[in-house]
C-alpha positions as CSV (number, residue, x, y, z in Angstrom):
1,M,123.1,136.7,89.2
2,T,120.6,134.1,87.9
3,T,117.2,133.7,89.6
4,Q,117.4,130.7,92.0
5,V,114.0,130.9,93.6
6,I,110.6,132.1,92.3
7,V,108.1,132.9,95.0
8,L,104.5,132.9,93.8
9,N,102.2,134.5,96.4
10,G,98.5,134.5,95.9
11,G,95.3,133.5,97.6
12,S,93.7,130.0,97.4
13,S,92.6,129.1,93.9
14,S,94.3,132.0,92.3
15,G,96.2,129.8,89.9
16,K,99.6,129.5,91.5
17,S,99.9,125.7,91.2
18,G,99.0,125.8,87.5
19,I,101.5,128.6,86.9
20,A,104.2,126.5,88.8
21,R,103.5,123.5,86.6
22,C,103.7,125.6,83.5
23,L,107.0,127.2,84.7
24,Q,108.5,123.8,85.1
25,A,107.6,123.1,81.5
26,V,108.9,126.4,80.0
27,L,112.0,127.1,82.0
28,P,115.1,125.5,80.4
29,Q,116.6,123.9,83.6
30,P,114.8,121.6,86.1
31,W,112.9,123.5,88.8
32,L,111.4,121.9,91.9
33,T,108.0,123.2,93.1
34,L,107.3,123.3,96.8
35,G,104.2,124.9,98.3
36,T,102.5,125.7,101.5
37,D,100.2,122.7,100.7
38,T,103.4,120.5,100.7
39,L,104.2,121.7,104.2
40,V,100.6,121.2,105.5
41,D,100.3,117.7,103.9
42,A,103.6,116.7,105.5
43,M,102.4,117.6,109.0
44,P,101.0,115.0,111.3
45,A,97.2,114.9,111.1
46,A,96.9,116.1,114.7
47,L,98.5,119.4,113.7
48,R,96.2,119.9,110.7
49,A,93.2,120.6,113.0
50,S,94.8,122.1,116.1
51,D,95.1,125.5,117.6
52,T,98.9,124.8,117.9
53,G,99.1,123.7,114.3
54,I,96.9,125.0,111.5
55,E,93.1,125.2,111.5
56,F,90.7,125.7,108.6
57,A,87.4,127.3,109.7
58,P,84.2,126.4,107.9
59,D,84.1,129.9,106.4
60,G,87.6,129.4,104.9
61,E,89.6,131.4,107.5
62,V,93.0,129.9,108.3
63,T,94.7,130.3,111.6
64,V,98.1,129.0,112.6
65,G,99.7,128.3,115.9
66,P,103.1,128.1,117.4
67,E,103.8,124.5,116.3
68,F,103.0,125.4,112.8
69,R,105.3,128.4,112.9
70,T,108.2,126.2,114.3
71,L,107.8,123.7,111.5
72,E,107.3,126.4,108.9
73,A,110.5,128.2,110.0
74,A,112.5,124.9,109.6
75,W,110.8,124.3,106.2
76,I,111.7,127.8,104.9
77,E,115.3,127.4,106.0
78,G,115.4,124.0,104.3
79,I,114.2,125.4,101.0
80,A,116.8,128.2,101.3
81,A,119.5,125.6,102.0
82,M,118.5,123.7,98.9
83,A,118.6,126.8,96.8
84,R,122.1,127.7,98.2
85,E,123.2,124.2,97.1
86,G,122.1,124.8,93.5
87,A,118.4,123.7,93.4
88,R,116.1,126.0,91.4
89,I,112.9,126.3,93.4
90,I,109.4,127.6,92.7
91,V,107.6,128.3,96.0
92,D,103.8,128.2,95.9
93,E,102.9,130.4,98.9
94,V,100.0,132.1,100.6
95,F,101.2,135.1,102.7
96,L,98.4,135.2,105.2
97,G,100.5,137.5,107.3
98,G,101.2,139.9,104.4
99,P,104.6,141.6,104.8
100,A,105.5,139.5,108.0
101,S,105.1,136.3,105.9
102,Q,107.3,137.8,103.2
103,K,109.9,138.9,105.7
104,R,110.3,135.3,107.0
105,W,111.2,134.3,103.4
106,Q,113.4,137.3,102.7
107,E,115.5,136.6,105.8
108,A,116.0,133.0,104.9
109,L,116.7,133.8,101.2
110,H,118.8,136.9,101.8
111,D,121.8,135.5,99.9
112,V,119.8,133.9,97.1
113,Q,118.5,135.6,93.9
114,V,114.7,135.6,94.3
115,L,111.9,136.7,91.9
116,W,108.9,137.8,93.9
117,V,105.7,137.3,92.0
118,G,102.2,138.3,93.0
119,V,99.5,136.0,91.6
120,H,96.2,137.9,91.5
121,C,92.7,136.7,90.6
122,D,89.3,138.3,90.9
123,A,87.7,137.0,94.1
124,A,84.6,135.8,92.3
125,V,86.6,133.9,89.7
126,A,88.8,132.3,92.4
127,A,85.6,131.4,94.4
128,G,84.3,129.6,91.3
129,R,87.5,127.7,91.0
130,E,87.4,126.8,94.6
131,L,83.8,125.4,94.3
132,A,84.9,123.4,91.2
133,R,87.9,122.0,93.1
134,G,85.8,120.8,96.0
135,D,88.9,120.3,98.2
136,R,88.8,123.6,100.1
137,P,86.4,125.3,102.6
138,I,84.1,127.5,100.7
139,G,85.1,131.1,101.4
140,M,88.8,130.6,101.5
141,A,89.5,132.0,98.1
142,T,87.4,135.1,98.7
143,S,88.9,135.8,102.1
144,Q,92.4,135.5,100.8
145,A,92.1,137.2,97.4
146,D,93.2,140.6,98.6
147,L,94.5,139.9,102.1
148,V,97.7,138.0,100.9
149,H,98.8,141.0,98.8
150,R,98.4,143.8,101.3
151,D,101.7,145.6,101.7
152,V,103.7,142.8,100.0
153,S,106.5,143.9,97.6
154,Y,106.8,142.2,94.2
155,D,109.2,142.2,91.3
156,L,106.3,141.2,89.0
157,Q,102.6,140.7,89.2
158,V,100.3,138.5,87.1
159,D,96.5,138.2,87.0
160,T,94.9,134.8,86.2
161,T,91.4,136.2,86.1
162,H,91.5,136.3,82.2
163,T,95.1,135.1,81.5
164,E,95.9,131.4,81.2
165,S,98.6,129.9,83.5
166,L,100.9,129.2,80.5
167,D,100.8,132.8,79.5
168,C,101.5,133.9,83.0
169,A,104.4,131.4,83.2
170,R,105.9,132.7,80.0
171,I,105.9,136.3,81.4
172,I,107.5,135.1,84.7
173,A,110.1,132.9,82.8
174,A,111.1,135.9,80.7
175,R,111.7,137.9,83.9
176,A,113.5,135.1,85.7
177,G,116.2,135.0,83.0
């Protein structure tokens, strides 16, 4: 069975989005990239700063509420439905809940061939990228660097600390078949 979905899980500023763009360039068929940022950006502004939606603390901590979870569940099911209909999808994700986050995806994608990829980056390097980006609360990259990988199972892991996105994408593409 051919890989239908590639899930890239890593902390903020770990390099997932760059890898996703490179994957789209090196994989032979067209792949869509959808990420947790896509979901957050699609939410009403009122839910992007609400204890029922998603909140970003000044120190970078992220908390999510019940409205976020409801929308997230629908979003995950929608991506799974697209994959079942033949779309190839790269998911750019941050498993803040570790294995519970992964389980939500596993349940939705149970009948789809998935390649689970851990995207690691040294916390200090990710923090430097975060500072250069200027679009994230300072501290988010450091707080998520290890947290998102705890007890999560992967088929493959890459580290962008010293490896370029294109090289990581080539390793992932070779495994995706």
